[in-house]
C-alpha positions in Angstrom: 168.7 -13.2 263.4 171.9 -15.1 262.5 173.9 -16.6 265.3 177.4 -17.8 264.6 178.7 -20.2 267.2 182.5 -20.3 267.9 184.7 -22.8 269.6 188.2 -21.8 270.9 189.6 -23.4 267.7 187.3 -21.2 265.6 188.5 -18.1 267.3 192.1 -19.0 266.6 191.2 -19.5 262.9 189.2 -16.3 262.4 190.9 -13.9 260.0 190.1 -10.8 257.9 190.4 -10.7 254.1 193.2 -8.5 252.8 191.5 -7.5 249.6 187.9 -7.2 248.3 186.3 -10.3 247.0 185.4 -9.4 243.4 182.4 -11.7 243.1 180.9 -10.7 246.4 181.3 -7.1 245.4 179.6 -7.8 242.1 176.6 -9.3 243.9 176.5 -6.6 246.6 176.6 -3.9 244.0 173.7 -5.5 242.1 171.8 -5.2 245.4 172.5 -1.5 245.4 170.5 -1.2 242.2 167.6 -2.8 243.9 167.3 -0.6 246.9 167.4 3.1 247.9 168.9 2.3 251.3 172.3 3.9 251.7 172.0 5.6 248.3 173.9 8.6 249.6 177.0 6.5 250.4 177.3 5.5 246.8 176.2 8.7 245.1 179.4 9.1 243.0 179.3 5.4 242.0 175.7 5.5 240.9 176.3 8.5 238.7 179.2 6.9 236.9 177.9 3.4 236.9 174.6 4.2 235.1 176.4 6.3 232.5 179.0 3.6 231.8 176.4 0.8 231.6 174.3 2.7 229.1 177.3 3.8 227.1 178.4 0.1 226.9 174.9 -1.0 225.9 174.9 -3.3 229.0 171.7 -2.1 230.6 169.5 -4.9 229.0 171.9 -7.6 230.2 171.9 -6.1 233.7 168.1 -6.1 233.7 167.4 -9.5 232.2 170.4 -11.6 233.3 172.2 -10.4 236.4 169.6 -8.7 238.5 167.0 -11.6 238.4 169.8 -14.0 239.5 170.9 -11.9 242.4 167.8 -10.6 244.1 168.1 -8.5 247.2 166.4 -11.2 249.3 167.2 -13.9 251.9 169.0 -16.0 249.3 170.8 -16.0 246.0 172.9 -19.0 244.7 176.1 -19.7 246.5 177.9 -20.8 243.4 178.0 -17.2 242.2 180.5 -16.4 245.0 183.0 -19.3 245.2 185.8 -19.2 247.7 188.3 -19.2 244.8 187.4 -15.6 244.2 189.7 -14.6 247.1 192.5 -15.3 244.6 191.1 -12.8 242.1 188.3 -12.3 239.5 189.7 -14.8 237.0 190.0 -17.6 239.6 186.4 -16.9 240.8 184.9 -17.0 237.3 186.8 -20.2 236.5 185.3 -21.7 239.6 181.8 -20.7 238.4 182.4 -22.4 235.1 183.6 -25.6 236.9 180.5 -25.8 239.2 178.9 -29.2 239.0 175.5 -29.4 237.2 173.8 -31.0 240.1 174.8 -28.2 242.5 173.6 -25.5 240.1 170.2 -27.1 239.7 169.9 -27.5 243.5 170.7 -23.9 244.2 168.5 -22.6 241.4 165.7 -24.7 242.9 166.3 -23.0 246.3 166.2 -19.6 244.6 162.9 -20.5 242.9 161.3 -21.6 246.2 162.5 -18.6 248.3 162.2 -15.5 246.1 161.6 -16.7 242.6 164.0 -17.7 239.9 163.9 -16.6 236.2 162.5 -19.2 233.9 165.9 -19.6 232.1 167.9 -20.1 235.4 168.0 -24.0 235.1 169.8 -23.6 231.8 172.9 -22.4 233.8 173.6 -26.1 234.4 174.7 -26.1 230.7 178.3 -24.9 230.0 177.3 -22.5 227.2 174.8 -20.6 229.3 177.3 -20.5 232.2 179.9 -19.0 229.8 177.4 -16.3 228.9 176.9 -15.6 232.6 180.6 -15.4 233.3 181.2 -13.1 230.4 178.4 -10.8 231.6 179.8 -10.8 235.2 183.3 -9.9 233.9 181.9 -7.1 231.6 179.9 -5.7 234.5 182.9 -5.8 236.8 185.1 -4.1 234.3 182.5 -1.5 233.6 181.4 -0.3 237.0 183.6 -1.8 239.7 187.2 -1.9 238.3 187.2 1.9 237.7 186.7 2.3 241.5 189.2 -0.3 242.6 191.7 2.1 244.1 189.0 3.7 246.2 187.6 0.4 247.3 191.0 -1.0 248.2 191.8 2.1 250.2 188.6 1.6 252.2 189.4 -2.0 252.8 192.9 -1.2 254.0 191.6 1.4 256.4 189.1 -1.2 257.8 191.9 -3.7 258.3 194.0 -1.1 260.1 191.1 -0.5 262.5 190.5 -4.2 263.1 194.3 -4.7 263.6 194.2 -2.0 266.3 191.2 -3.8 267.9 193.2 -7.0 267.9 196.2 -5.4 269.6 193.9 -3.8 272.3 191.5 -6.7 272.9 192.6 -9.8 271.0 190.0 -11.6 268.8 187.3 -10.6 271.2 188.2 -7.0 270.6 187.9 -7.6 266.8 184.5 -9.2 267.1 183.2 -6.5 269.4 184.3 -3.8 267.0 182.7 -4.9 263.8 179.9 -2.3 264.0 176.4 -1.8 265.2 175.0 -4.6 263.0 177.0 -7.3 264.8 177.0 -8.1 268.6 179.6 -10.4 270.2 178.6 -12.3 273.3 181.2 -15.1 273.6 180.9 -17.7 272.1 178.2 -16.4 269.7 178.3 -13.6 267.2 174.8 -12.2 266.6 173.6 -10.2 263.6 170.4 -9.1 262.1 169.5 -11.4 259.2 166.6 -11.9 256.8 165.9 -15.3 258.3 166.4 -17.0 261.7 169.3 -19.4 261.6 172.4 -20.8 263.4 175.8 -21.3 261.9 178.1 -23.7 263.9 181.7 -23.2 262.8 182.8 -26.5 264.3 186.5 -25.7 264.2 186.6 -24.4 260.6 187.1 -20.7 261.7 185.5 -17.7 260.0 186.7 -15.5 257.2 185.6 -11.9 257.7 185.3 -10.1 254.4 184.8 -6.3 254.6 182.7 -5.2 251.6 182.4 -1.8 250.0 179.0 -2.5 248.4 177.4 -4.5 251.2 174.9 -2.3 253.1 173.1 -3.2 256.3 173.1 -6.7 257.6 176.0 -9.0 256.8 175.7 -11.9 254.3 176.9 -15.5 254.4 176.5 -18.7 252.4 173.1 -20.4 252.4 174.9 -23.8 252.5 176.3 -24.2 256.0 178.7 -27.0 254.7 180.8 -24.5 252.7 183.8 -22.8 254.3 182.3 -20.2 256.6 182.5 -16.6 255.5 180.8 -13.4 256.7 180.6 -10.4 254.3 180.1 -7.2 256.3 179.6 -3.6 255.5 182.2 -0.9 255.9 181.4 2.2 257.8 180.5 4.7 255.1 180.8 8.5 255.2 180.5 11.2 252.6 183.7 11.3 250.5 185.3 13.1 247.6 185.6 11.2 244.4 188.7 13.0 243.1 191.6 15.1 244.3 190.6 18.7 244.3 192.8 21.6 243.2 196.5 21.3 243.9 196.1 18.0 245.8 196.3 16.2 242.5 199.0 18.3 240.9 202.0 16.2 241.9 203.3 18.9 244.2 205.2 17.6 247.2 203.3 16.9 250.4 205.5 19.3 252.3 204.6 22.1 249.9 200.9 21.3 250.0 200.5 20.5 253.7 203.6 21.7 255.5 206.4 19.5 256.9 204.7 18.3 260.1 201.2 17.8 258.7 202.7 15.8 255.8 204.5 13.6 258.3 201.2 13.1 260.3 199.5 12.0 257.1 202.2 9.5 256.3 202.1 8.2 259.9 198.4 7.6 259.6 198.9 5.4 256.5 199.0 2.2 258.6 196.6 3.4 261.3 197.8 5.3 264.3 196.4 6.8 267.6 196.9 10.4 268.4 199.8 9.5 270.7 201.5 7.4 268.0 201.1 10.3 265.6 202.8 12.6 268.1 205.7 10.1 268.7 206.2 9.5 265.0 206.4 13.2 264.2 208.1 14.5 267.3 205.3 16.9 268.4 203.2 17.1 271.4 199.9 15.1 271.7 197.9 18.3 271.5 199.7 19.4 268.4 199.2 16.0 266.8 195.5 16.2 267.6 195.3 19.7 265.9 197.1 18.4 262.8 194.8 15.3 262.7 191.7 17.6 263.0 192.9 19.7 260.0 193.6 16.6 257.9 190.2 15.2 258.9 188.5 18.4 258.0 190.2 18.3 254.6 188.9 14.8 254.0 192.3 13.1 254.1 191.9 11.0 257.3 189.1 9.6 259.3 189.1 9.1 263.0 187.2 6.5 265.1 187.3 6.1 268.9 188.3 2.7 270.2 188.1 2.4 274.0 190.2 5.2 275.4 192.1 5.9 272.1 191.2 7.6 268.8 192.5 5.7 265.7 193.3 7.7 262.6 193.4 6.1 259.2 193.6 7.4 255.6 190.5 8.1 253.6 190.5 7.1 249.9 191.3 10.8 249.2 194.2 10.7 251.7 195.5 7.4 250.3 195.3 8.8 246.7 197.3 11.9 247.7 199.9 9.8 249.4 200.3 7.5 246.4 200.5 10.5 244.1 203.4 11.8 246.1 205.3 8.5 246.6 208.1 7.9 244.2 207.5 4.8 242.0 203.8 4.7 242.7 201.7 4.1 239.6 
């Protein structure tokens, strides 16, 4: 069990990341190769990832370099996921290259004691070996994560919309109470299942909540409690389509594809909206808005989640892709 202790100052400084952290996504996706848990949620990704890795001749590097360094266990080195990665992949990889030698040796030592480190791991303290690691991480990201970036970003945006709604309805307590079944908020402590029993005292530093597409099950945080506090947590996954079927990807107008009102409902859901807000935005009754939302949900274009007495509707990756395809000036 992990217990995260908040003060009032920490609650005021708690925030949710706007974009995926590329290095945490790399590490979490490596964990997906080491477990069958949640395999259904990543079925499309697994099919394409394995094909791309073999086509690129990257499978040996994955097996001998990346997987041994990021075991699905209670610990893997913190230097692999530096805070600078919130500014993008390049910034994160540069931070890995700049990691002090002493820190690398210390963290590799922890890995060796907890779950076992590969014999070559101490050589990461040397710049040349670290460059090889960074090149491998970039190649892995470009091969199996970047092709899914639009899908991943759409899921993150939907998650932020849901948490924003929770903030409006219940403040920061509402956000922490709504993070899913793996986290339990009992002020002033956030509890979550964890591979080891530990306490994390924020001590006024606040907490960065980072929704992760590839994280599955219990959340993850740094092993070193002196680092800026962060909590990587899993999105709520559901079966999804990997591409726009039929006419949905043809570039035809939303009105022609869905009808005027239903297209307006889809656009209104882009930033997250309750059934009542959909009705007001489109000028229809609440019952009519609910019917349109049901049709869009059945088509896989929106997802709906109950929050207290309201139902919040947000776009699925499929719905977001359709909206982008029919928005002038979108790439």
